[in-house]
N, C-alpha and C positions, 0 to 999 in steps of 0.2 A: 711671714707665715712660719709657724713652729716647724722645726725640722722633723719632728715625730710624725707629721702628716705624711711624709714620704718614706717613712721607715720601711714599709714593704718593698718599695722600689729600690731603696738602697740595699736591702738584703738581696734583692734580685741581681743588682749590678755586681755585687760581690760573687754571686753564684755563677755568673757567666764568664768567669775566668777560664772555664772549659767549654767553649761554645759548641763543640762538636756533639754535645748531648742531644741537641735538637736539629742539627744541621741536615740530617737525612729524613727527618720526620715529615710526612706529607702535610699539605695545607689542610686537608680534611681532618686529620687527627689533631692538628694544632687548634683548628677552629672549634672542634668538638670539646677539647680540653678547656678552651677559653669560655665557651658557652656554659658548660656544665659547672666549672669550678672557679671561673674568673682567674685562670692560671696566668700569672704575670709572665712567666718564662715563655709560654706559648704565644702570648700577644707580642712580646718583644721580638720573638723569632720571626713571625710573619711581617712585622713592620720592617725589620732589618732585611728580610729576604726580598721584599718588593720595593724598598725605599728608592733605589737608584732609578728604577723604571718610572715610579710615580713622580719623582722630582724632575726627571728628564721631560716628561709630558708637561708639567707645570712651567718649566723654563722655556720650552718651545712656544707655548701659547702665550705666556706672560713675560714681557720684557723686563718688568720690574721684579727684582729678586725678592723683595719683602712680600709682595703680593703672592708670588710663587710659593714662598714658605708658608703663608697663611693657607693657601689651597692644599698644599702638601699635608698639613696637619688636619684640615677639614676632611680630606679624603679618608684618613684612617679613623676619624671620629664617626664618619658615616658607617664605616665597617663595624665599629663598636655597637652602634644603634641597630644595625640590620644583620648582625652576625647570625641570628637564629633563622633568618629567612633566605639566606643565600642558596640558590638552587643547585649550583655546581661547585661545591667547596673543594673538589679535587683540583680545580684549575682556577685559582683565585686571581691570578695575574690579569687576565682579560677583564674580569669584573672590576678590579681596582682601576685598571686603565680607563674603563668607561666612566667611573665615578670621577676620577681625576680630570679627565678631559671635559666632561660636562660642567664640573664645578669651575674649572679654569675659564671656560667660555663665558660662564655667567659673570665671573669676576672681571674679565676683560671687557665684556659688554657694559657693565656698570661703570667701569673706570674710564673707558675710552671708546665709546660707541662711534663717535665721529671718525676717529683714526682707523677703526676696524673697517668701516665702509670705504674709506679712502684707499686702504690697502687692497680690498677686494676689487675696487674699480680700476686700480692702476694696472697698466700692462707690465707684466713681469718679463724681463729679458735677462738671459744669462748665457755665458759661453759654455761650450761643451768640452772644456779642457781643464778646468780648475775646480776640484771638489769643494774648496772653501767658498768660491763664488756661487756654486750651485746650492750649497747648504744655506748660504745667506738668503737666497730667494725661496728655497724650499721650506725652511724652518717654520715660517709663519703660517703656512697652508698645509703642511704635511698631515697633521692630525685630522683636519677637516676632510681631506681627500681620503684618508684611510677609513674614517668613519662612514664614508659614502660607499665603500666597497661592500659586497655581500659578506655576511658574517663568516662564512667558511674560509674566506681569505683574510679576514681581520686577525683571527686568533693565531695562525702561524706567523704573521708579521710581528704581532705583539710579543709572542714568546721568543722568536729567534732574533729579532733585531732590537727590541726594546728591553727584553729581559736577559739577553745574551745566552739563551739556551741553544744547545745543539739540535739538529734536526731529529736525532734519536730521542733526546729528552722531550722535545715538543710532541713527537709522535706518541710517546708513552702517556703524556698528560692528556692528549686529545683522543686517545684510543684509536689511533689511525696507523696504517703502515707508514714506514719512513718514506717510501716512494710517493705516497699520496701527499705527505707534507711537502716534499720537494716540488711536486708538480703544482700544488696550490701556491707555493711561494713564487714559482715562475709565472703562473698566470696572474697572481696578484701584482707582481712587478710590471707586467705588460699592461694590465688595466690601469695601474697607477700612472705609468708613463703616458698613456693615452689621455688621461684626465689632466695631467700636468701640461701636456702639449696644447690642449684646448684652452688652457689658462695662459698660454704664452711662454711657458717654461720649457724650452727645447733641451732635452737631455737624453743621452743614449741609455740603453738598458744596462750596459756595463758600468757607466758612471753612476747611474741611479743605484745599482746594487752596491757599488763601492761606497757611496755616500751613506746608504742605510747601514751598512756593516760597520762603518768607522765613525759615524757622526751621531746616529740616533740615540745611542746610550752614552751620554757624555761622562767624562771622568770628573766627577764632582766630589768634594769633601763636605759632608754635612752631618757628621756624627753627632754634634751637639743637638741639632734639630731633631734627629731620630730619638735621642734620649728624652727630649722635651715632649715629643709626640707620644712616646710610650707612657710617660707620666700622666699626660692629659687624658689619654684613652683609659688608663686604669682608674683614674679619678672619676670618670663619667660612666664607667661600666655599671650596669645595674647589680644590686646585691644578689648573692646566691640565695635562691628560695630555701626556706627552712623546710626540712622533711616533716616537721611537725605542724606546719601551717594548714 
């Protein structure tokens, strides 16, 4: 493929030598810039901003790394297609989480339906002393159980544990007092623990909290995949309407 095809992206990659230019810009503003002008820098900014959370969801649901990477890219391509219709652009993380999780589930079902049913039917046993053992059993079912929680509990968990935001940052994004975010996180953990117990995974609230805080957002390196996703999204973005049309 001729290198000139990606010349706008290459120009963008040179411009991001100073990444702080968009670091504090809200998702709403970035999304508006992308919708109105197909702004490459804006698209790259929210891909990079939410990449770790989206990849972590994909890897939890999908044991195969290549399938997880495919779903990662698909998630942001869905964003490209539906950018104009997102209802709450101020808080893009939970929306992307939902897309990534649903897409990962579809991929897992298509690739390994029989194995998924076997995992759901198996009795899950874990000790209450080793976070690594707890995470081994929690990882395949965590997102399924979180998606079953009421929406008011999902968003704080996604923002604080999956995107690494402080309670203060989450409260600002959700338009809630910090105390409300803290109480919803506490209730969410209790509900989640109850659901896990019914599935045979006995874990204390303290260990569950520790596991979510230290395991949910994995430390992964996937910068090349982020750049490929940015290029694919920009290539598929619809052209800017002509003001003379």
